[in-house]
N, C-alpha and C positions, 0 to 999 in steps of 0.2 A: 504493499499499500503505501502511495505517496503521501508522505507528512506535509501539512502546511503549516509554516510558521505561525505563530502565535495560538494554535491550538493545542490543549492538553490530550495525550493518548494513555488509555489505560492499558495495563497488561493483561486484564481479565476481561470476559465479557459480564457486562450490568445486566442484560435479560437475552433473550431469544428472540425478542420481537422482529417481526419485518421492517416495521417503522419507529423512527423515533423524532424528537423534537430538541433541538440544540439551542442554547442560549449561550449570549458573550456571559463570560464569569462574574462581572460586575453590572449584568442587567438584571437584577433580582427583583423589580419591580415587573417587567414583562413576565418573567418566569412566574410570580407568585400569581399573576391574572389568569396567565395560560393554567395553571395546576388548581384554579379554584374554578374555574371555566370547566374543566374536566371532570372535577369533583360534583358542581351542579348536573353535569350531564349523567354521570351515572347515579346520582342518588334521585333525578326526577324521573329517571325510567329512559331518558331521549337516548342515551349511547346505547340502550339494550334495543331500543326502535329502530335505531340505524342500524345495528349490526344485524337485525332481523332480515332488513330491508335488502342489505349485502352481504349475503351468507358468506360469499368467500372470504370476506374480512372478520366475520363474528368470532372465531376462537383468538383473534389476533387483538380484540380490544382488552384491554386491562388497564389498571391503575397502579402506580406504585404510591408507597403509602397511603393507600386509602382508608 
């Protein structure tokens, strides 16, 4: 893998998901807003609704620190 200057790389996998969201290390406001939005979608059932509509992604929907 080509490493990009300024990004941190881990020696181990964090998860086995197909998709991920990355943030600048210092952009905690954006990170927190996205995490809160994902939590809301999980709690109100919308994430489940979307997953059932698009069956090919349903098993890949997950929340870290839920």
